[in-house]
N, C-alpha and C positions, 0 to 999 in steps of 0.2 A: 516507887519508880527510881530508876538509876539513869543518869546521864553519862555518856562516855565521850571523851574528847581525846584528841591526839596529845601526846606528852609535851609537844612543843607549841601547844595552843597559846597565843598571846595573852598576857595577863589582862589586857583591856577587854578582849573578847570574852574571856571567862567571867570577868566582872559583869559584863552586860548580860550574859546568860543567867548568872546568879540573881541579878536584880530583877530580871524578867520572871524567874521562877518565884522569887519572894513576893513580887507584886501580885502573883496569882494565888498566893496563900500557902506556899511551900517553905519549909525550913530546909536549908542546904548544909550538907556535911561533905567537904571536899577531901578526897584521898588521892595523893599524887604517887604514881609509880613510874618505873622506867618505860613501860610500854603504853601507858594510858593515864588519863586523869578521870577518876570516877567521882561523880557527885551523887550521893545518896539523898533522896528526897523523902521528907516525912511531913505529916500535917493533913489538912482537909482540903487542899487545893483541888481545882478542877483539872483532872488528868487530860481530858479532851482539849480544853483550852490551852494547856501547856504544849501538847503535841502540835496543835495548830500553830501556836506562836513560834515553836522551834522548827517547824517544817521548812521555814525559809532559811534555815541555817544548816548548810550541808556539812559543817564541821562538827556537829553534835549528833549523837545517836541516842535515841530514847528507848530504854529497855523497861518494859512493864513488869511488875511483880504480880503474879496472878493469884487470885483467891482460889479456893478449892473449886468453886462453881465455874469460874472463868477457865481454870486449868482443864476441867473436864470438857468444857465447850471447845477449848483450843485443840484438845486431842481429837474430838469428833470431827472438827473442821479439817484438821490435817489428814485424817483418814479419808474423808470425803474428797478433798482436793487431790489426794494421791491417785485416785481413779480418773481424774480429769487431766492430769499432766500429759502433754503431748499435743494438745490442741492450740498451742500458742503460735499461731501463724504470724502474729505481729513481729515476734522476735526474728523469725526467719526472714521476713521482709527487710528487717533492719540489719541483717547480718553483714551485708556488703559495706555498711557504714561503720562497723565496729572495728577499731584498730586492735591488733594483738600486741599487748605490752607485757606479757608474762602474767604473774598473778599479783602484781602490786597495783596500787591505785594509779589510774591514768593521770597524766599531767592535766592541769586545769584547762578546760576548754576542749579536750579531745573527744569527749562524749557529750552529745546534746542532752542525754538523759542521765543525770548523775545517780539515778537509782540503779544503774547497770554497772557492775564491776567485773572487768575481764579477769578470769581465773585460770588462764593458761589453756594448753591443748589437752583434749580428752586423752590422747595417746600417751601423755606424760604421766598419767596417774594410773598405775596398775590396779587390777582388781584386788579387793581385800586390803587396800592400803589407804593412807590419808596423808595430807600435808597441811601445814599452817599457811593461811593467807590472811589478808587484812581487809576489813570493810570499814572505811573511814577511821582508820587507826585502831579499830577493835579487832583483837585476835579471833580468828574463825578457823575451825577445822573443816576442810573439804574432804569428804569420805567417798570412796568408790567401792561399792560392794561387789556387784557383778553386772555384766551387761550394761544396760542404760541406767542403772540405779546409782544416782549421785545424791549426796546429802551435804548440806552446809549448816553448821551449828556454832554457836558461841563457844570459844575454847576456854572460857573462864568459868571455873566451878562456882555454882551459886551458893555454896555453903558459906564462904567468906568473901567471895568476889575478888580473890587475889591469886589463887593457884591456877596454873595453866593445865588444861586437860591433855591427856595423851591417848592415842588410838591403840587399843589392844586387839590385835588381829584375831587371836584365838577366841576371845570372848565376844568379838564383834561389838564392842562397847567403847565409849569414851570414859576413861578412868582418871580420877584425880590422884596424883602421887602424894598429896599432902595428908589426906584423911581417909582415902579409900573409897570415896563416893564413886558412883558409876551411872552413866546415862546410855540409853539406846540411841539409835540413829534418828529417832523422831524427837529427841530431846527429853523423853520421859525419864524420871528418876527410877532406877532399878536397884540401887543400893545406897543407903544412907551413909553419912549424916545429912547430905543436902535434901531439902524437901521441895525446892522450887525447880521447875523444869528449865531447860536451856532455851534460849531464843534460837529459832530456826530461820533459815533463809532459803528461798526457792533457787534451784539450780537449773538452768536451761542450757541447751546446746544450740549453737549457731554454727552449722557446718561441723568442723572439727574442733571448734572452740567452746569452752565452758564459760558461762556468764552467771554471776550471782546477782540476784535481785536484792537490793538493800532492804526493802520492805518485805517481811515474811507474810 
């Protein structure tokens, strides 16, 4: 598993998170970058217990590393859920309460549900194009293929967790400029060297506004 925090995360907060992970049986390897702090976890800790413990901390994002079996189940789940998108009446009901603040994180307290991230106007993102947004300090690519088909995926290549992915319009893929890896809009690896799929996020429309759900 990988923990992602904003680059300006206070040292005391990071220390608390590391201690919590270690208490649950994980070894922590901290990597600091200009755009984020990444904490690689190894060991035999309880992943579910860690996610539950950190669910109360909106400043940290938990990225699972999937086994081959989990990867296949994730693909099947995404395909199944793809046919069900559109029935989310709850978001429509909440639309009037969601402020539009561009595609950056909203100021603290503006959204009652911190799992919803405003991502700008639908009309601002042309078909066959993409733009970078942020989900709790983690770089994400928001992709618009055509019509109502919007996708949001982690913009960090899983090969080394350092390179930022770019959208290739002709290939309709997310491409890593560092080592040539590529992913489709569902997060699946279509060209190595990466072997781990990208984390994906649900994208919903509230009127003319796009909203990214933090939890995929």
